[in-house]
C-alpha positions in Angstrom: 1.7 -17.5 3.4 4.6 -15.1 2.0 4.9 -11.8 3.8 4.3 -9.4 0.7 5.3 -5.7 0.5 4.1 -3.4 -2.2 5.8 -0.2 -3.1 3.7 1.9 -5.4 4.4 5.3 -6.8 1.1 6.6 -5.5 -2.2 5.1 -4.3 -4.4 6.3 -7.3 -7.9 6.5 -6.3 -9.1 4.0 -8.7 -7.1 1.1 -7.4 -8.5 1.3 -4.0 -10.7 -1.7 -4.4 -8.1 -4.1 -5.6 -5.4 -2.7 -3.0 -7.9 -3.7 -0.2 -8.6 -6.9 -1.7 -4.9 -7.6 -1.5 -5.0 -6.3 2.1 -7.4 -8.7 3.0 -6.6 -11.8 1.0 -2.7 -11.5 0.8 -2.2 -9.5 3.9 -0.1 -7.3 2.0 1.6 -4.4 3.5 1.4 -1.1 1.6 4.0 1.6 1.2 2.5 4.4 -1.0 4.5 7.5 -2.8 3.0 10.8 -2.1 2.7 12.0 -5.8 3.6 11.7 -9.3 4.8 14.0 -11.9 1.4 13.5 -13.8 -1.4 14.9 -11.1 -3.7 11.9 -10.5 -6.2 11.8 -7.6 -5.5 9.6 -4.7 -7.5 7.6 -2.3 -7.1 8.3 1.6 -4.4 5.9 2.4 -5.7 5.6 5.8 -8.6 3.8 4.5 -6.6 0.9 3.4 -6.0 -1.7 5.9 -2.5 -2.9 5.0 -1.3 0.9 4.6 2.0 1.1 6.6 3.3 4.5 5.4 3.9 7.4 3.0 7.1 7.6 0.9 8.2 10.8 -0.1 9.0 10.7 -4.1 11.9 13.2 -4.9 12.2 13.9 -8.6 15.2 14.9 -10.6 13.8 15.5 -14.1 12.0 12.2 -15.2 13.7 10.1 -12.4 12.7 9.8 -8.9 13.8 8.2 -5.6 11.3 6.8 -3.1 12.9 8.1 0.5 12.7 4.9 2.7 12.1 2.5 0.1 15.4 0.8 0.2 15.5 0.2 4.0 12.4 -2.0 3.3 14.8 -4.7 2.0 15.9 -5.4 5.7 12.1 -6.0 6.7 11.0 -9.8 6.9 9.3 -9.6 3.6 9.6 -12.6 1.3 8.1 -10.8 -1.9 8.2 -7.2 -3.1 5.6 -6.0 -5.6 6.5 -2.7 -7.1 5.2 -0.1 -9.6 7.5 -1.4 -12.6 9.0 2.0 -13.7 12.5 2.2 -14.6 12.5 5.7 -13.7 12.4 4.9 -10.0 16.0 4.8 -9.0 15.3 3.1 -5.5 13.6 0.5 -7.1 16.9 -0.3 -9.2 18.8 -0.6 -5.7 16.1 -3.2 -4.3 16.4 -5.2 -7.4 20.1 -5.3 -7.3 19.9 -6.2 -3.4 17.6 -9.0 -4.3 20.1 -10.7 -6.5 22.1 -11.5 -3.3 19.0 -13.0 -1.5 16.1 -15.2 -2.2 13.5 -12.6 -2.1 11.1 -12.4 -4.8 10.7 -9.1 -6.9 7.7 -8.7 -8.9 7.2 -5.7 -11.4 3.4 -4.4 -11.9 3.9 -2.4 -15.0 3.0 -1.0 -18.5 5.9 -2.9 -19.8 6.5 -2.0 -23.4 4.6 0.8 -25.8 6.1 0.2 -28.8 7.7 3.5 -29.3 10.8 2.9 -27.2 14.1 4.1 -28.7 17.6 2.2 -28.7 18.7 3.6 -25.3 15.1 3.1 -23.6 15.2 -0.5 -25.0 18.5 -1.3 -23.7 17.3 0.1 -20.3 14.1 -1.9 -20.1 15.8 -5.1 -21.3 18.1 -4.8 -18.1 15.3 -3.4 -15.7 13.1 -6.4 -16.3 15.9 -9.0 -16.5 16.3 -8.3 -12.6 12.6 -8.9 -12.0 11.6 -12.4 -10.7 7.9 -12.1 -12.4 6.3 -9.4 -14.3 2.5 -8.3 -14.2 1.8 -6.5 -17.3 -1.6 -4.5 -18.0 -2.1 -5.9 -21.5 -1.2 -8.7 -23.8 0.1 -6.4 -26.4 3.0 -5.1 -24.2 3.7 -8.8 -23.5 4.2 -9.7 -27.2 6.6 -6.6 -27.7 8.6 -7.7 -24.8 8.7 -11.5 -25.9 10.2 -10.0 -29.1 12.7 -8.1 -27.2 14.1 -11.5 -25.8 11.9 -11.2 -22.3 10.9 -14.6 -21.3 7.2 -15.0 -21.8 7.4 -17.5 -18.7 8.1 -14.7 -16.4 5.0 -12.4 -17.6 1.4 -12.4 -16.7 -1.3 -10.3 -17.9 -3.1 -8.6 -15.1 -5.3 -6.3 -16.9 -6.6 -3.4 -15.1 -10.0 -2.6 -13.5 -12.1 0.3 -11.5 -14.8 -0.7 -8.8 -16.1 -3.5 -10.5 -18.2 -5.0 -7.8 -19.6 -1.8 -7.3 -20.3 -1.1 -10.9 -21.6 -4.5 -11.5 -24.4 -3.8 -8.8 -25.2 -0.8 -10.5 -25.2 -2.1 -14.0 -27.8 -4.9 -12.8 -30.4 -2.1 -11.8 -29.4 0.5 -14.7 -32.2 0.7 -17.4 -33.1 2.8 -20.4 -34.1 6.4 -19.3 -35.1 9.9 -21.0 -31.9 11.7 -19.5 -30.9 12.6 -23.0 -34.3 13.2 -24.8 -35.4 15.4 -21.9 -32.1 17.5 -22.1 -31.5 17.8 -25.8 -35.4 17.9 -26.5 -34.8 15.4 -29.4 -34.5 11.8 -29.9 -31.1 11.9 -31.5 -28.5 9.2 -30.9 -26.0 10.4 -28.2 -22.1 10.2 -27.9 -20.1 10.3 -24.8 -17.0 11.3 -23.8 -16.0 10.9 -19.9 -12.8 11.8 -18.6 -10.5 14.8 -17.9 -10.8 17.4 -20.7 -6.9 17.2 -21.8 -5.4 18.2 -25.2 -4.1 14.8 -25.6 -7.3 13.5 -25.7 -8.0 15.4 -29.1 -11.5 16.4 -28.1 -11.4 19.0 -30.6 -11.5 16.0 -33.2 -14.5 14.8 -31.7 -16.6 18.1 -31.9 -15.6 18.2 -35.8 -16.9 14.9 -36.4 -20.2 15.7 -34.8 -20.3 18.8 -37.3 -19.5 16.5 -40.1 -22.3 13.8 -39.3 -24.8 16.7 -39.0 -24.0 18.1 -42.3 -24.1 14.8 -44.0 -27.7 13.9 -42.6 -27.0 12.0 -39.4 -27.7 14.5 -36.5 -26.2 13.2 -33.0 -26.1 14.6 -29.8 -22.9 14.7 -27.5 -22.1 14.9 -23.8 -18.7 15.7 -22.5 -18.5 14.5 -18.9 -15.4 15.9 -16.9 -13.3 19.1 -16.0 -11.2 21.0 -18.5 -7.7 20.9 -17.0 -5.9 22.1 -19.9 -8.2 25.2 -20.7 -9.1 24.0 -24.0 -12.1 26.0 -24.6 -14.2 23.4 -26.3 -17.5 25.5 -25.8 -16.2 28.3 -28.2 -15.3 25.6 -30.6 -18.8 24.1 -30.5 -20.2 27.7 -30.8 -18.0 28.3 -33.9 -19.2 25.2 -35.5 -22.7 25.9 -35.0 -23.4 23.0 -32.7 -23.6 24.2 -29.4 -27.2 23.1 -29.1 -26.0 19.6 -29.7 -23.3 19.5 -26.9 -23.9 19.1 -23.3 -21.0 20.0 -21.3 -22.2 18.1 -18.3 -18.9 18.8 -16.0 -17.2 16.5 -13.6 -19.2 13.8 -12.3 -18.3 11.2 -9.2 -21.7 9.7 -9.0 -21.4 6.0 -10.0 -25.1 5.7 -10.5 -25.3 8.8 -12.6 -22.4 8.0 -14.6 -23.9 4.4 -15.1 -27.2 6.0 -16.6 -25.2 8.2 -18.8 -23.0 5.3 -20.2 -26.0 3.0 -20.4 -28.2 5.4 -22.5 -25.3 6.5 -24.8 -24.8 4.7 -28.2 -21.2 4.9 -28.1 -18.2 6.2 -26.0 -15.5 8.2 -27.9 -12.1 9.3 -26.9 -10.0 10.5 -30.2 -6.6 10.5 -28.2 -5.8 7.3 -26.2 -8.5 6.0 -24.0 -7.3 4.3 -20.9 -9.6 3.6 -18.4 -12.4 5.3 -20.2 -12.9 2.2 -22.1 -13.3 0.0 -19.2 -15.7 2.6 -17.4 -17.8 2.7 -20.6 -18.0 -1.1 -21.3 -18.7 -1.7 -17.6 -22.2 0.1 -18.4 -22.7 -1.5 -21.8 -21.3 1.3 -23.8 -19.1 0.5 -26.9 -16.1 2.6 -27.2 -13.9 4.0 -30.2 -10.6 5.3 -30.2 -7.5 5.5 -32.6 -5.7 2.6 -34.0 -2.1 3.7 -33.4 -1.5 1.2 -30.5 2.0 2.3 -29.7 0.4 5.8 -28.5 -2.5 3.9 -26.5 -3.1 3.0 -23.1 -3.4 -1.0 -22.4 -7.0 -0.9 -22.1 -7.6 -0.5 -25.7 -7.4 -4.3 -25.7 -10.9 -4.5 -24.5 -12.3 -3.1 -27.7 -13.3 -5.7 -30.2 -13.9 -4.0 -33.5 -17.5 -4.3 -34.3 -18.2 -6.0 -31.1 -17.5 -3.8 -28.3 -16.5 -0.8 -30.3 -13.8 0.1 -33.0 -10.6 1.9 -34.0 -10.2 4.8 -36.4 -7.4 5.7 -38.3 -5.6 8.1 -36.0 -6.0 12.0 -36.5 -8.4 11.1 -39.5 -11.5 13.1 -38.4 -13.4 11.8 -41.5 -12.9 8.0 -40.6 -13.8 8.9 -36.9 -17.2 10.2 -38.1 -17.9 7.0 -40.3 -17.0 4.9 -37.3 -19.2 6.9 -35.0 -22.1 6.6 -37.7 -22.0 3.0 -37.9 -22.7 3.0 -33.9 -25.2 5.6 -33.9 -27.4 4.1 -36.5 -27.5 0.4 -35.2 -31.1 -0.7 -34.2 -32.3 -1.6 -30.8 -31.3 -5.3 -31.4 -27.8 -4.4 -32.2 -27.6 -1.9 -29.2 -28.7 -4.7 -27.0 -26.0 -7.1 -28.4 -23.3 -4.3 -28.0 -24.2 -4.2 -24.5 -24.1 -7.9 -23.8 -20.8 -8.0 -25.5 -19.4 -5.2 -23.2 -20.6 -6.8 -20.3 -19.0 -10.2 -21.3 -15.5 -8.4 -21.9 -15.5 -6.8 -18.3 -16.6 -10.0 -16.9 -14.0 -12.0 -18.6 -10.9 -10.1 -17.6 -11.1 -6.1 -16.6 -12.3 -6.9 -12.9 -11.0 -7.1 -9.6 -11.7 -10.8 -9.2 -9.4 -11.5 -12.3 -6.8 -9.5 -10.9 -6.9 -11.3 -7.4 -6.6 -14.5 -9.4 -3.4 -13.7 -11.2 -1.7 -12.3 -7.9 -2.5 -15.4 -6.0 -1.0 -17.6 -8.7 2.0 -15.3 -8.8 2.5 -14.6 -4.8 
């Protein structure tokens, strides 16, 4: 078996399940960065079986250097798996050194977004040409990269995942409850958003859509789960719109069983900005998801949404179209909701889980 070294920009908390499986099945050694410029919660590195040490990320504008990363080239590893970010200068050094050896260099990356300018396109082409293999989160990015001349033969879609084993166990025992009717005191359908409350998520549009639906004869409830990290003040907006009785600002929640109940009993999950892992979280518990249709400004998890099956896309920044997409999902009958739940489960089981990711890693490594 190859000796595998994984150099990551950070050990994001949601990635612990797949990292632990990599430790157990691939005997991978992990060297994890201490932070990124975008605040993201890390897991406790000491919990990870294959954890070796923490690398200091030193930033200069958008670029950074991982202190101690280049020295790892002289350790007895056959394969280096790394966060595929062209902004990481120490990774460039490793890639160039690898050209003088037979060491395998595997990028785990977002790849292409579709909004790259001329300079960034040139840099990315060069960067990925130095990689032996490329693990990309989504098929959309692979199509764009193929169009840019990167060989399809060196790319594989690895998708993304949460704690899929735990979520599956919870989903098997989750049932319909009165969590929303008891809180709101009505039987109106419920829309959910779950994640950090940030401006980029455009949640003001969601409140405006709830107002439009109420005024046009389709009253709905809205539950917002998460903490306001940008100080947006959605409570004030809800009051100004006169819908505060229909909005439940639940606050942050890290109880997986409670989150499962919230998703399972909602009609649809909505993220008017980019959706990211919120789509995977929602679908894991049978809740379809809605987000905007400008894929160049999306995160790769939008691919889990099949219009009319596991969710929908609305015209970016079009509040009226968002309201109509929500209306279609909240007015579905019980049979339609049951079909949507099963389709959501099937999509997660098909690709967006740790087992799928490990299958790809075994094939590559």
